[in-house]
N, C-alpha and C positions, 0 to 999 in steps of 0.2 A: 504493500500500500504506500502511495506517495505521501510525503510529509506535508507538501503544499500543493494545492490544486486551485487553479482558476478555471471555473466551469462556465462556459458560454457567457463570459463576463461582458457587460455592455453598459454604456453611459449615454443617456439621451437628455438634452436640455430642451425645455419648451420655450419657444420664441414666438413673437407676434406673427411670424411667417410660417409657423408650423414647427414640428419637432426637428431638432438638430442632433443627428446621431454622430457622436464623436468616436466611440469605440463600439464594435459589434462582434459578438461571437469570439472573444479573446479566450484562447485555451492554452493552458500551460500547467505542466506538472514538474515538481522538483523533489529530489531526494533530500533527506536531512543532511545538512552540512554542505550542500551544493552552492556554488557561486554562479549566478546567472546575470549576464548583462543584456539589457534591452536597448536596441538602437533603431533609428528611423529618422526620417526628415522632420524638421520642425512642423508642429501642427498635427502630427500623426497620432497623438494621444498617449505617448509614452508616460508622461507625468500624470496624466489622468488615471491610467492603470495603477501606477504606484500609489496615488492618493486614495484610490478605492481600496487597495490592499491594506493601506495604513489605517483605514477607517476614517479618513478625513474628508471623504467625498462619498456621498450616498451612491450605492450601487443601484442602477436602473434595472438591469437584467442579470440573471445568473447568480453565482455565489462564489465565495472564496473560503476554502477549507485550510486550516493551519493546525497541524498536530492532531488531526481527527476531529476538530471542532470548527463550526462555521463562524466566521468573523462577523461581528455585529457591532460596529463602531470602533473607535480608537481604544487602544489599551497598551499597557506596559510590556505586553508580550511581543510588541514590535518596536524596535528602536529605529528612529528616522533621522537621517542626516540630509539636510537641504543644501542647495547651492550656497545659500547664505545661512550660517549656523544659528541665527536668531537668538543670540545670547542676551540675557538681561543686563543692560549696560551699567546698572548701579551695583551689580554683584561681581565679586572676584571670580577668577577662573575656578577656584575651589568651590565657591558657593553655587556657581552655575551647574557644576556636576553634582554636588551634594543635594541639590534640590530634588532631582529625580531619585537619587539613592535613598533619601529619607522616605519618599512615597512608596518605593518598591520594597525596601528592606526595613519597614517600620518595626518588624519584630526583632531585628538585630540590635546588638549593643552599640553604643556610641563608638566604641573602639573598633568594632567590626566595620561600621560604616566608614570610619576614617581610613581604615585599611583599604577598602574598596576604592575610595576616591584617590588615595595616594598611589595605589597600584596602577590605575588606568591613566592618570595624569603623567606618571613617570613613563608608562609604556608608550605614550605618544610624544615624549620628549619635552614635557612641560614641568619637570620637577622644580625648576628654578623660577617658574612664572605662576605659581599657584595663587599668589596674592595679588596679581595684577588684574586690572579690570579690562574689559574688551577694548576700550578706547586706547589702551596702551599696547595692544597686540597687533601684529601684522595680519593680513588676510589669511595667510597660511597657518599662523598660530591659532587664530580664531577657529579655523576649520579643524585643527587638532583637538580643540576643546569640544567641538561638536562630535568628533569621533569618540573621544573619551566618554562623553556623556551618554552616547548611544550604547556603547559596549558595557558601561558600568551598570546598566539596567539588567544585564544578563537576559536579553530577550530571546524569544524563540526564533525570531527572524529579524534580519537587519535590512533596512530599506534606505537606499542612497539615491537621491535625485540630483544627478550631475554635480557631485560635491566638489569637484576640482575644476569645473568649467570656467571659473573666473580667475584662476591662478596662472601665473607665468609658468613656462615649460619646466624650468628647474624645480620650482616648488611643487608643481604637479607630480613630477617623477618622485620626489621625496615622499609626498603624502600617499602616492600609490603604494610605495614600499611599506610605509607605516600601516596602511590599511591591510596589506597582505600579511604582514608580520602578526598583527593582532588577530586577523581572521584565521590564520593557520594555528594559532594557540587555542582559539575558542571554537573554531569550526562551526560558526553560526551559519544557518541557511541565509543566503544573501541575494537580494535583487538590486541591481544598480542600473540606473538610466544614464546613458552616455551618448554623445555624438561622435566620440573618438574611437575609430576602428582599432587603432593600435592599443588603446587602453583596454578595450573590450577583450582582445585576444590575450593580452598580458595577464588580466585578472581572472577571466571567467573559465568555468568548466564548459559552459555552452553559451552561445549568443543567440538571442531571440531577435529576429528582424521583423519589424512591423511595416505593413503596407501603408500607402498614403491615406490620409484622412480626406473627407469624412468617412465614417463607418470603417475605421481602421481595424485590422485584425492581425494575427500572426501570419506572416507570409512565408517564413522559412526559419528553421532552427539549425544552427551549426554547432556540432560537438567539437570542443577544443581538447584534443588529446596530446597535451604537453605535460611532461613530468613536473611535479612540484617537489621542493621549492624551485621557482623559476628565476633565472638570471636574464635580465632584459637583453643584454648584448648577445648572449648565447642563443636565445630562442629566435631573435631577429635574423640570425645568420642561417637558420635552417630552411630547407625547402618547404617543410610543413607550414611554417609561419607565412611564407609568401603565398602558399596555396590558400590558407585561411583568409589572408588579406584580400587576395584577388576575388574570392567568393563574396566577401562582405561588400567590397567596393562595387563589384558587379551588380549585386542586388540593389544597392543604393543608387547607382547610375541608372538602372532600369526604372526604378521608382521615380527618379528625377525626370526621365524622359516621358513618363506617363502623366506627370503633373500637368493640369490645365494651365495654359498661358493666360495670365490676367492682363488684358490690354488697358492702357491708361485711357481715362475718359477724355474725350475731345473737348 
């Protein structure tokens, strides 16, 4: 039995001009501990799917099953990392992480909660920045806080919505490694939205490709059979990597060619 299932998942919004179908018949199964990346062109509903799985957006059709139970609203069993980490600006790095830890581990002792916070902040490289507020941190450091906060909840599933999309290339590479290191320790079931083909291949066990919207769905799924742990330079030099990349780029190019041309109004 799969650990995660999205069954005929759909999202429809009512508009003055009728129903707008954003996602339709989205189907996906994942094993426990699997890392899946979802790619597709802008507007194809990737983030909509993730927000429904997170319980932050009402499901119009279908259902989501996690760990044998149907999801009904948001909950601490899913840790979410957004493109912007949404930290509370008046709180320190420590307090931003501790806020969720207190809610989830309310039965734990104060010392145990402190150990959880300290462990995850150190794991993302923020041992010396625990008392700093978000305004004192770089974009990459704030995203490290977001990762620490999500992992510290010990969720059943990790959901990441383009967490590195606004970062420079070097910082992006560094945080991809931070994410992989943490994920390999915890082996959380993870779903990540990305536009970056190379990022998807480097991180994922399989890559889900979404068709164009409206009424977007799963167009193809590519299994990434690369050994872990992965070395970026080593895997990029393999024939398998090039084949995976060609497959993903080819799918995206086909989708791009099929997108309707929007003419400027005269």
